[in-house]
C-alpha positions in Angstrom: 14.4 -7.9 -7.9 11.1 -9.0 -9.1 9.7 -8.5 -12.6 6.4 -7.3 -11.2 5.5 -3.6 -11.6 4.0 -7.3 -8.6 -13.0 -10.4 -10.2 -15.6 -8.1 -9.2 -14.2 -7.6 -5.8 -14.0 -4.2 -4.2 -10.8 -2.2 -3.9 -7.8 -3.6 -2.1 -8.0 -4.6 1.5 -6.7 -2.6 4.4 -4.2 -1.9 6.0 -2.9 0.9 3.8 0.3 -0.1 2.1 2.5 2.6 3.6 1.5 2.0 7.2 3.2 -0.1 9.9 6.4 -1.2 8.3 8.1 -4.1 10.1 11.8 -4.6 9.2 15.1 -2.9 8.7 14.6 0.8 7.9 17.8 0.8 5.8 16.4 -1.9 3.5 13.1 -0.1 3.2 14.9 3.2 2.3 17.1 1.4 -0.3 14.1 0.0 -2.1 12.0 3.2 -1.7 14.7 5.1 -3.4 15.0 2.6 -6.2 11.3 2.8 -6.9 11.2 6.6 -6.5 13.9 7.0 -9.2 11.5 5.8 -11.9 7.8 6.3 -12.4 7.5 2.5 -13.2 10.3 0.1 -12.4 8.9 -3.2 -13.7 7.0 -4.2 -16.9 3.5 -4.2 -15.4 2.9 -7.8 -16.6 3.0 -11.0 -14.6 6.2 -13.1 -14.5 6.2 -15.8 -17.2 7.4 -18.6 -14.9 4.6 -17.8 -12.4 2.0 -18.0 -15.2 3.4 -21.3 -16.5 3.7 -23.0 -13.1 0.4 -21.9 -11.6 -1.6 -22.9 -14.7 -2.5 -26.4 -13.3 -3.1 -25.3 -9.7 -6.5 -24.9 -8.0 -6.7 -21.3 -6.7 -6.5 -21.0 -2.9 -4.5 -18.8 -0.5 -1.3 -17.3 -2.0 1.5 -15.3 -0.5 3.3 -13.1 -3.1 6.8 -12.4 -1.6 8.4 -9.2 -2.8 5.3 -8.1 -4.8 6.9 -5.0 -6.2 4.4 -2.8 -8.1 1.8 -5.6 -8.0 1.5 -7.2 -11.4 1.7 -10.8 -10.1 -0.7 -10.0 -7.2 -3.3 -8.5 -9.5 -3.0 -11.4 -12.0 -3.4 -14.0 -9.2 -6.4 -12.2 -7.8 -8.0 -12.0 -11.2 -7.4 -15.8 -11.5 -9.4 -16.4 -8.3 -6.6 -16.6 -5.7 -7.0 -15.1 -2.2 -3.8 -12.9 -2.4 -1.6 -11.7 0.4 1.2 -9.6 -1.0 4.4 -8.7 0.9 6.9 -5.9 0.1 9.5 -3.8 1.9 9.0 -0.7 -0.2 6.1 1.6 0.7 6.5 3.4 -2.7 6.0 0.1 -4.5 3.0 -0.9 -2.4 1.3 2.4 -3.1 1.6 1.7 -6.8 0.5 -1.9 -6.3 -2.6 -0.9 -4.4 -3.4 1.6 -7.2 -3.1 -1.1 -9.8 -5.4 -3.4 -7.8 -8.0 -0.7 -7.4 -7.9 -0.1 -11.1 -8.3 -3.8 -11.7 -11.2 -4.1 -9.2 -9.5 -6.9 -7.2 -8.9 -7.3 -3.5 -5.4 -7.9 -2.1 -4.1 -8.0 1.5 -0.9 -5.8 1.6 1.8 -6.5 4.1 4.5 -3.8 4.5 7.3 -5.9 6.0 10.4 -7.9 5.4 9.6 -11.6 5.0 11.6 -12.6 8.1 9.8 -9.9 10.3 6.3 -10.3 8.9 3.5 -11.6 11.1 2.1 -14.3 8.9 -0.1 -17.3 9.8 2.2 -20.3 9.7 1.7 -23.2 7.2 -1.4 -21.5 5.8 -0.7 -20.7 2.1 -1.6 -23.0 -0.7 1.0 -21.2 -2.8 4.0 -19.2 -1.8 5.4 -17.4 -4.8 8.8 -15.6 -4.7 9.7 -14.2 -8.1 13.3 -12.9 -8.3 13.2 -12.0 -4.6 16.0 -9.9 -2.9 16.1 -12.0 0.3 19.1 -11.3 2.5 21.1 -14.3 3.6 21.7 -14.8 7.3 23.7 -17.5 9.2 20.5 -19.1 10.5 18.8 -19.2 7.1 15.9 -17.1 8.3 14.5 -16.2 4.9 14.8 -19.7 3.5 13.0 -21.1 6.6 10.3 -18.4 6.5 9.5 -19.3 2.9 9.1 -23.0 3.8 7.2 -22.3 7.0 4.5 -20.3 5.2 3.4 -23.2 2.9 0.4 -25.3 4.0 0.5 -29.1 3.9 -0.3 -30.0 0.3 0.7 -26.5 -0.9 3.5 -25.4 -3.2 6.5 -23.2 -2.9 7.5 -21.6 -6.2 10.9 -19.8 -6.2 12.2 -18.3 -9.4 15.5 -16.4 -9.9 17.8 -15.2 -12.6 20.2 -18.0 -13.6 23.9 -17.1 -13.2 23.5 -14.3 -10.7 24.5 -16.6 -7.8 28.0 -17.2 -9.3 28.8 -13.6 -10.3 31.6 -11.7 -8.7 30.8 -8.9 -6.3 30.0 -5.6 -8.2 31.5 -2.2 -7.6 27.9 -1.1 -7.2 27.7 -3.0 -4.0 25.9 -6.1 -5.2 27.4 -9.3 -3.8 25.7 -12.6 -4.6 26.9 -14.0 -1.3 24.6 -11.6 0.5 21.4 -13.1 -1.0 19.3 -16.3 -0.9 19.3 -18.4 -4.1 17.1 -21.4 -5.0 19.8 -23.9 -4.3 19.9 -22.8 -0.7 16.2 -23.4 -0.2 16.4 -26.7 -2.0 19.2 -27.8 0.4 16.7 -27.4 3.4 14.0 -29.6 1.9 13.3 -32.7 3.9 11.2 -35.8 3.3 8.2 -33.6 4.1 8.7 -32.1 0.7 8.5 -33.3 -2.9 10.5 -31.5 -5.5 8.4 -31.1 -8.6 10.7 -28.8 -10.6 14.3 -27.8 -10.1 15.8 -26.7 -13.3 17.3 -23.9 -15.4 15.3 -23.0 -18.5 14.8 -20.1 -21.0 13.0 -17.2 -19.5 9.6 -16.0 -20.7 10.3 -12.3 -20.0 7.8 -9.5 -20.2 8.9 -6.7 -22.5 10.4 -3.7 -20.7 11.1 -3.1 -17.1 14.3 -3.6 -15.1 15.8 -7.1 -15.4 14.5 -7.7 -18.9 18.0 -8.5 -20.1 18.1 -11.8 -18.2 17.6 -14.8 -20.5 17.4 -17.8 -18.2 15.5 -18.7 -15.0 16.3 -21.0 -12.1 12.9 -22.5 -11.2 12.3 -24.4 -7.9 8.8 -25.8 -7.3 8.3 -28.0 -4.3 5.2 -29.4 -2.7 4.8 -29.8 1.0 3.6 -33.3 1.8 2.9 -32.9 5.5 
């Protein structure tokens, strides 16, 4: 559910994208099948909200959650960020790694679900989750994993399609009650956080790719104070 297809360094870092998956095999299979159905699922350009919100930040360590085919990860690496990119689909990661090699940038690829990934806690200056398909659990595991990854002084940027959280369940199997939305993450923010942006606004959408029909974004940007 990202709009990713998501200098001078050598080719992408190991491990290889398809190796050592950590997470629910059914979720991996679902997303592998979705990517395998099309030669390119997303637009191949970075998400507009990411570009806008990152413009004033000093590059540091970034976690790209649900990196898809790698457009955001490659863009961030080109901008000087030290990129770790996480994705459940091995098909998507193989494509992402190829795009990074073509761009001559280094990215650390993590083939795992967010809640299962072995990530250094409180160590990322930016955690970016662009239209992520994070499954909701009673213990809010995904929401807490997003927050836990942000370093003191760092930023969480969560962007989603406006209106999806209020839709009725689809015959296709999509039920918004199954997924994490920005309001759920915002509800967990304590005094250790400062909300810098929490709004709905017109979407700057790349041309082409799945999801291009969505017109508005929900943007949550919060800075961890301590």
